[in-house]
RODOKE-922389 format. One line per field, with one value per residue (C-alpha): x, y, z; residue number from 1. Coordinates in steps of 0.1 Angstrom, whole numbers, always signed. Layout:
N
px (X / ...)
py (Y / ...)
pz (Z / ...)
nr (NUM / ...)
REM end
This chain:
142
px (-321 / -323 / -352 / -372 / -410 / -393 / -366 / -379 / -415 / -413 / -426 / -406 / -417 / -419 / -382 / -372 / -343 / -343 / -319 / -300 / -300 / -322 / -322 / -334 / -362 / -373 / -401 / -411 / -446 / -462 / -441 / -414 / -385 / -357 / -325 / -316 / -276 / -261 / -233 / -261 / -279 / -273 / -301 / -288 / -269 / -301 / -320 / -294 / -297 / -334 / -335 / -343 / -378 / -389 / -420 / -405 / -372 / -402 / -416 / -383 / -377 / -407 / -402 / -366 / -380 / -403 / -379 / -354 / -379 / -394 / -359 / -347 / -378 / -369 / -333 / -346 / -364 / -337 / -313 / -323 / -324 / -287 / -276 / -296 / -290 / -309 / -314 / -282 / -298 / -327 / -301 / -282 / -310 / -324 / -290 / -285 / -315 / -303 / -274 / -288 / -315 / -288 / -265 / -295 / -299 / -265 / -265 / -227 / -226 / -261 / -244 / -212 / -228 / -252 / -224 / -208 / -235 / -242 / -203 / -207 / -240 / -223 / -196 / -223 / -204 / -233 / -212 / -202 / -241 / -252 / -222 / -229 / -266 / -259 / -241 / -261 / -295 / -271 / -256 / -300 / -302 / -331)
py (+198 / +228 / +248 / +217 / +206 / +180 / +201 / +234 / +224 / +216 / +227 / +235 / +221 / +249 / +257 / +228 / +230 / +195 / +208 / +234 / +228 / +241 / +210 / +191 / +211 / +207 / +179 / +167 / +180 / +148 / +122 / +125 / +119 / +143 / +165 / +200 / +199 / +223 / +228 / +242 / +268 / +278 / +268 / +278 / +312 / +323 / +313 / +333 / +361 / +365 / +360 / +322 / +334 / +298 / +315 / +343 / +318 / +297 / +326 / +333 / +302 / +295 / +331 / +319 / +290 / +305 / +328 / +305 / +282 / +311 / +320 / +283 / +289 / +319 / +305 / +275 / +295 / +317 / +291 / +271 / +309 / +324 / +300 / +322 / +355 / +349 / +376 / +375 / +402 / +380 / +354 / +378 / +394 / +359 / +350 / +382 / +376 / +343 / +354 / +385 / +358 / +329 / +355 / +367 / +331 / +320 / +295 / +295 / +278 / +289 / +323 / +309 / +295 / +321 / +347 / +327 / +325 / +362 / +365 / +344 / +363 / +394 / +383 / +365 / +332 / +310 / +277 / +292 / +298 / +266 / +251 / +276 / +269 / +231 / +236 / +264 / +242 / +211 / +239 / +244 / +207 / +206)
pz (-402 / -401 / -423 / -436 / -416 / -392 / -384 / -371 / -370 / -336 / -297 / -270 / -234 / -204 / -192 / -159 / -141 / -152 / -184 / -191 / -229 / -254 / -273 / -244 / -243 / -274 / -286 / -318 / -332 / -341 / -323 / -350 / -336 / -351 / -339 / -350 / -360 / -334 / -359 / -379 / -355 / -319 / -307 / -270 / -284 / -297 / -267 / -247 / -270 / -259 / -226 / -222 / -236 / -258 / -270 / -289 / -301 / -311 / -332 / -348 / -357 / -375 / -393 / -402 / -420 / -440 / -450 / -459 / -480 / -495 / -506 / -516 / -539 / -556 / -562 / -574 / -602 / -612 / -614 / -643 / -664 / -661 / -687 / -712 / -694 / -662 / -634 / -613 / -597 / -578 / -574 / -553 / -534 / -522 / -510 / -497 / -476 / -464 / -452 / -435 / -417 / -411 / -392 / -372 / -363 / -354 / -386 / -396 / -420 / -440 / -437 / -452 / -479 / -490 / -488 / -512 / -538 / -533 / -545 / -572 / -585 / -580 / -607 / -626 / -627 / -636 / -627 / -595 / -588 / -595 / -571 / -543 / -546 / -542 / -514 / -500 / -501 / -479 / -454 / -449 / -450 / -470)
nr (1 / 2 / 3 / 4 / 5 / 6 / 7 / 8 / 9 / 10 / 11 / 12 / 13 / 14 / 15 / 16 / 17 / 18 / 19 / 20 / 21 / 22 / 23 / 24 / 25 / 26 / 27 / 28 / 29 / 30 / 31 / 32 / 33 / 34 / 35 / 36 / 37 / 38 / 39 / 40 / 41 / 42 / 43 / 44 / 45 / 46 / 47 / 48 / 49 / 50 / 51 / 52 / 53 / 54 / 55 / 56 / 57 / 58 / 59 / 60 / 61 / 62 / 63 / 64 / 65 / 66 / 67 / 68 / 69 / 70 / 71 / 72 / 73 / 74 / 75 / 76 / 77 / 78 / 79 / 80 / 81 / 82 / 83 / 84 / 85 / 86 / 87 / 88 / 89 / 90 / 91 / 92 / 93 / 94 / 95 / 96 / 97 / 98 / 99 / 100 / 101 / 102 / 103 / 104 / 105 / 106 / 107 / 108 / 109 / 110 / 111 / 112 / 113 / 114 / 115 / 116 / 117 / 118 / 119 / 120 / 121 / 122 / 123 / 124 / 125 / 126 / 127 / 128 / 129 / 130 / 131 / 132 / 133 / 134 / 135 / 136 / 137 / 138 / 139 / 140 / 141 / 142)
REM end
């Protein structure tokens, strides 16, 4: 899971020489055994870009989780109103924000789904927006 409570509410144990994989250094909060799907977020890539700074990565992941949740909430409020000429601009801005954030965090699937939604919102394609928003929510594993 990517942006759910169980996936990003994880703590990182100190770096150890026994593991070179960041997923091996993640420990669940409250004993919940969950995995972060590497096809959704490239934790090793992010950690490498951050010079192996676990604390900074944890902070960015928390910020990312909050940003995605906020934008998904906006999206869920706008979608039902599209049939009545709703605010496609708000949907476009929310999807662009998720697209940018997911690119920064190396979340390829979320980035691609957000880009598709942004395109449909620009075109004011209601059916495309509904389909793309479902794909985005699925890509974000919420």
